[in-house]
C-alpha positions in Angstrom: 125.0 134.6 125.0 128.3 134.1 127.4 131.3 132.7 125.8 132.8 130.1 128.2 135.4 132.1 129.4 137.8 129.5 131.3 138.7 128.1 127.6 137.3 130.5 125.3 135.9 127.5 123.4 132.9 128.2 121.1 129.6 125.9 121.8 127.8 124.7 118.8 124.8 122.8 118.9 123.9 120.8 115.5 120.4 119.5 114.4 121.8 116.5 112.8 120.3 113.3 111.3 121.5 113.6 108.0 124.1 113.5 105.2 124.9 117.0 105.8 124.8 116.9 109.6 127.7 114.1 109.5 129.8 116.2 107.1 129.3 119.3 109.2 129.9 117.6 112.4 133.2 115.9 111.2 134.4 119.0 109.9 133.8 120.3 113.7 135.9 118.0 115.1 139.0 119.4 113.9 138.3 122.6 115.3 138.6 123.9 118.8 134.7 123.7 119.6 132.1 122.1 122.3 129.8 119.9 120.0 126.5 119.1 120.9 124.3 117.0 118.2 120.4 116.9 118.6 119.0 113.9 116.7 115.6 112.9 116.8 115.5 108.9 117.4 117.8 106.6 118.6 118.9 105.4 115.7 120.5 108.7 115.0 122.2 108.9 118.4 123.8 105.7 117.5 125.4 106.8 114.4 126.9 110.0 116.0 127.8 108.5 119.7 131.1 107.0 118.8 132.5 110.2 117.4 135.3 112.0 119.8 134.5 115.1 121.2 130.6 114.9 120.4 128.0 115.2 123.0 124.5 113.4 122.0 121.3 114.3 122.7 118.5 111.8 121.4 114.7 112.7 121.4 112.5 115.2 119.7 112.5 118.9 121.4 109.7 121.8 120.9 110.6 125.2 120.4 110.7 125.7 124.3 112.7 122.9 124.9 115.5 123.9 122.4 115.6 127.4 123.8 116.2 126.3 127.6 118.8 124.1 126.2 120.6 126.8 123.8 120.4 129.4 127.4 121.7 126.3 129.8 124.5 125.1 127.9 125.3 128.8 126.5 125.6 128.0 123.0 127.0 130.1 120.7 126.0 128.8 117.4 123.2 126.7 116.3 123.3 124.9 112.8 120.2 123.5 111.7 121.2 120.3 109.5 117.9 118.8 109.6 116.0 116.9 106.4 115.1 119.3 103.9 111.5 118.1 104.3 111.9 118.4 108.2 109.8 121.7 108.2 108.6 121.6 111.8 111.8 120.9 113.2 113.6 123.9 111.3 110.3 126.4 112.5 111.1 125.2 116.1 114.6 125.7 116.1 113.9 129.0 114.2 111.6 130.0 116.9 114.1 128.8 119.6 117.0 131.3 118.8 114.7 134.2 118.3 115.5 137.3 120.6 118.8 135.3 121.5 122.4 136.3 120.3 123.2 132.9 119.4 123.9 132.9 115.6 121.7 130.2 113.9 122.8 128.7 110.7 120.9 126.8 107.8 122.7 124.0 106.3 121.0 123.1 103.0 121.3 120.0 100.8 122.4 120.2 97.3 119.7 120.0 94.9 118.9 117.1 92.4 121.3 116.9 89.5 119.4 118.3 86.4 121.4 116.8 83.5 119.3 113.5 83.3 117.6 112.9 79.7 113.5 112.8 80.8 112.6 112.1 77.4 111.9 108.4 78.5 110.8 109.3 81.9 107.3 110.4 83.1 107.4 112.8 86.2 104.6 114.0 88.3 105.2 116.9 90.4 103.2 117.6 93.3 104.0 119.8 96.3 103.1 117.5 99.4 102.0 113.6 100.3 98.5 114.7 100.1 98.7 116.0 96.6 100.6 112.9 95.5 97.7 110.7 97.0 95.1 112.7 95.2 96.7 112.2 91.8 97.3 108.3 92.4 93.6 108.0 93.4 93.0 108.3 89.5 95.7 105.7 88.8 95.7 101.9 88.4 98.9 99.7 89.2 101.3 99.1 92.2 102.7 102.1 93.9 106.1 101.9 95.4 106.1 104.4 98.4 109.7 106.3 99.6 108.3 109.3 101.1 109.3 107.9 104.7 106.8 106.3 107.6 105.5 109.6 109.2 103.1 110.2 106.6 102.0 107.0 105.4 98.7 107.2 106.6 97.4 109.4 103.9 98.0 106.2 101.7 95.4 104.4 103.4 92.9 106.7 101.5 93.6 104.6 98.6 91.4 102.1 97.7 93.2 98.4 98.0 96.1 100.2 99.5 97.1 96.9 101.5 97.8 95.0 98.0 98.5 98.0 96.0 100.9 100.0 98.1 104.3 98.9 98.9 106.3 101.1 101.6 110.2 101.4 102.0 110.9 102.8 105.6 113.9 103.0 107.8 114.7 99.6 109.7 114.1 101.2 113.2 111.3 100.0 115.6 109.3 103.2 115.6 109.0 103.1 111.8 107.8 99.7 111.4 105.3 99.8 114.4 103.4 102.8 112.5 103.8 101.2 109.3 102.5 97.9 110.5 99.7 99.5 112.8 98.6 101.2 109.4 98.3 97.6 107.5 101.5 97.5 105.6 103.0 94.1 106.8 104.6 91.4 105.2 106.2 92.0 101.2 104.4 95.4 101.5 106.9 96.6 103.9 110.6 96.7 103.1 112.9 98.2 105.7 116.4 99.3 104.6 118.5 102.3 105.2 119.3 104.4 102.2 120.3 106.0 99.9 120.1 103.3 97.3 121.8 102.6 94.4 120.4 102.9 90.8 120.3 98.7 90.4 118.9 98.5 93.8 115.9 100.6 93.1 115.4 98.9 90.0 115.4 95.8 91.5 112.8 96.9 94.0 110.4 98.3 91.5 110.6 95.3 89.4 110.0 93.3 92.2 106.9 94.6 93.5 105.8 95.4 89.9 105.4 98.9 90.3 103.4 101.0 88.3 104.3 104.2 90.2 107.6 105.4 92.3 106.7 108.2 95.3 109.6 110.1 96.7 110.6 113.4 97.8 112.8 115.6 96.0 115.6 114.3 98.4 118.9 116.0 96.4 122.1 114.3 95.9 122.5 113.2 99.4 119.1 111.3 99.2 119.7 109.6 96.1 117.3 111.5 94.0 119.4 110.7 90.8 119.5 106.9 91.0 115.9 107.1 91.8 115.3 109.2 88.9 117.3 106.8 86.8 115.7 103.6 88.2 112.2 105.0 87.2 113.4 106.0 83.4 114.9 102.4 83.0 111.7 100.5 84.3 109.3 102.8 83.0 108.0 103.7 86.0 106.0 106.9 86.6 107.8 108.8 88.9 105.7 110.9 91.4 108.2 113.8 92.9 106.9 115.7 96.3 109.0 119.1 95.4 110.8 120.3 98.3 110.1 123.7 100.0 112.2 126.8 99.2 114.3 128.1 101.9 117.3 130.2 102.3 120.7 128.6 104.0 124.4 127.7 103.1 125.9 124.9 101.7 128.1 122.5 103.8 131.1 123.8 102.8 130.0 127.4 103.7 128.6 126.3 106.9 132.0 125.0 107.7 133.6 128.1 106.6 131.3 130.4 108.6 132.0 128.3 111.8 135.7 128.3 111.1 135.6 132.2 110.7 133.8 132.6 114.1 136.3 130.3 116.2 
């Protein structure tokens, strides 16, 4: 890739939409770099458009579209700060960078803290939403779902899901439209932006009389500790979708790496 010769300013493309993305971008605005931020939704665009020096690209891109953008804008560094469970996006970003001299950095989310006493908490670990649904098929009682709107369809396979399941999704039209299309409506659909405090999680679990709380291992930034504490206090079974293993850097390491190269 070519460096912008006129000013010798590095061009950085950040795939964001997470707390980690915000932290990295905030640090980049204090460096001598051109910043491009890619977000998947209009909701993500709004959260970045007010930041000086940032050029926001809204909408999902496949690997070929990402590659064209990198080449066309002569990007020097690509930072993948997408969600830990956005595996398709991460795969597309990696594929787009193959064969280019552009440096690709994966920014990882800090894992959930492990210092919580679990003696009073029942935790069921699974590797996917499908596995969570397979487990829930054998249970009775209300289910509070906090795994996002994209995979809500899997829960429709549960008998009586319209009455039994309560979904918490982002307050954006796409998520609401899909959730309602699947039959999650009225009091069974909660639209709120997290992360949530322990107290708010407790209030929601009690309000819907949840026996099960399904969540992804969303790490510290995703409020996983607060979810675990809420399940503990309400004696709700916590069904945890474990995050995939991957290699990368912490937010601090990413910032140091970029600073060294600019």
